[in-house]
C-alpha positions, -999 to +999 in steps of 0.1 A: +197+763-006+207+732-025+195+733-056+202+704-085+220+708-113+202+708-151+216+673-164+245+672-194+226+667-229+195+689-226+203+711-258+204+681-277+176+666-263+154+692-264+170+722-289+183+751-279+154+773-277+134+747-255+161+741-232+171+780-225+134+783-214+133+753-192+163+764-174+150+797-174+118+784-158+143+768-132+163+802-123+125+818-118+113+787-096+149+791-074+143+824-070+107+829-061+090+798-057+098+792-022+093+831-012+057+824-030+048+795-016+050+773-043+079+747-037+093+740-003+126+742+005+139+709+001+124+700-031+151+722-051+176+691-042+150+673-071+139+701-087+150+689-124+148+652-118+117+651-096+098+684-107+110+698-143+116+667-163+097+641-145+070+665-158+079+655-198+071+621-188+035+626-200+043+638-237+047+608-257+011+603-247+001+635-264-009+640-296+005+668-319-018+702-322-042+690-299-060+715-267-042+706-234-058+713-201-036+713-166-058+708-137-046+723-103-011+736-125+007+750-090+042+759-097+037+744-133+042+709-130+031+693-157+014+725-178+038+747-181+069+722-191+044+713-211+039+743-229+077+751-231+086+717-247+055+711-271+047+746-290+022+725-309-003+722-279-028+749-268-021+747-232-044+755-207-037+765-169-063+756-146-057+767-111-084+778-078-058+797-062-050+833-072-017+840-062-008+804-084-026+817-112-003+849-108+031+832-109+017+809-140+008+840-157+040+859-146+060+826-157+041+828-195+051+859-199+085+864-190+094+831-213+069+841-238+044+813-239+023+822-265+002+789-266-005+791-230-041+803-212-050+805-179-080+798-155-088+811-121-113+785-112-122+751-100-124+726-131-153+709-119-170+745-121-158+744-165-185+720-176-203+724-198-186+754-212-147+741-215-137+712-237-105+694-240-084+670-259-065+659-230-065+667-189-032+666-170-029+662-134-001+657-113-003+655-072-037+667-073-061+641-061-065+600-057-080+587-094-111+583-078-114+618-068-099+631-100-120+615-123-149+637-115-128+669-116-115+663-150-137+639-172-165+661-177-142+685-194-122+660-215-148+656-250-153+618-258-124+599-273-099+620-253-075+612-227-066+621-192-029+619-180-023+618-142+016+614-129+009+586-101+029+570-072+035+532-067+001+529-054-014+537-092-028+502-097-050+503-060-061+535-070-074+520-103-093+497-084-110+520-059-122+540-089-138+514-104-174+529-104-162+566-112-145+545-143-178+530-155-199+565-142-173+585-167-174+563-197-137+555-188-125+533-223-094+520-205-070+529-176-035+519-188-001+526-168+028+533-185+063+534-168+084+561-182+120+570-175+122+605-186+154+621-201+176+631-175+163+608-144+176+577-133+141+568-116+110+559-133+073+573-131+042+562-136+018+577-162-021+566-160-039+569-190-075+569-189-093+571-229-127+581-226-153+567-247 
C-alpha cells in the first residue's frame, strides 16, 4: 500500500496536539480504513492532500464556538478533521450506516474527542428535533439533493458548507428552485488552497435567511 506522507510544518501550522491527533487519525485509516470499507485502496496515495487536509478548507468559514453537523460523515471527512482541529466546536457526526457510526465512535474514543457526538440516522429524519449553526457535507449529493437534507436542520442565519468539485456552479444553477424554497440568502463559492496542498478546492457556502 502506497501511503502519502504527511507534509512538513504541520506542528507549526496546527499546533503539536492537533497535529499528533491528525497523524493518529491517518494511522487508524491506514490500519482499518480499507478493511472496514471506508477508504478505497488507491485513496491512500492522496490520503493527506485529498482527504485529511482537504477537509480543513471549510474551517475559515466556521465561527468560533458554534454547533457543526457533518452530514454523511462516512470515514470522518470533514467532520472528524473539524473536531480535531477546532476543539471549540460542538460537532455532531451524522451517518445512516451503522458500521460507519461504529468507526466514528472508535475514532472519537481513541483520539479522546470530547466535542463529538454521533447520530445513527438520516439527516432528513432530524427535522424538527435537531438544529445546527453549520452543516457540512463532502461527496454526499448534488446541491439540489443536498438542500432538502440539510437546510431544515440549519437554524435561521446558519450556513451550509459543502466541499465541491469543478461543476459546482452548474449545480447551483440547477438548484435554483430549491435555493428559493429553503430560503437561501446567498450561495457563494470560495476557492481555497489548504495547508499542505498544491491544488485548490471549492467550498460552497449557502447562508440561510
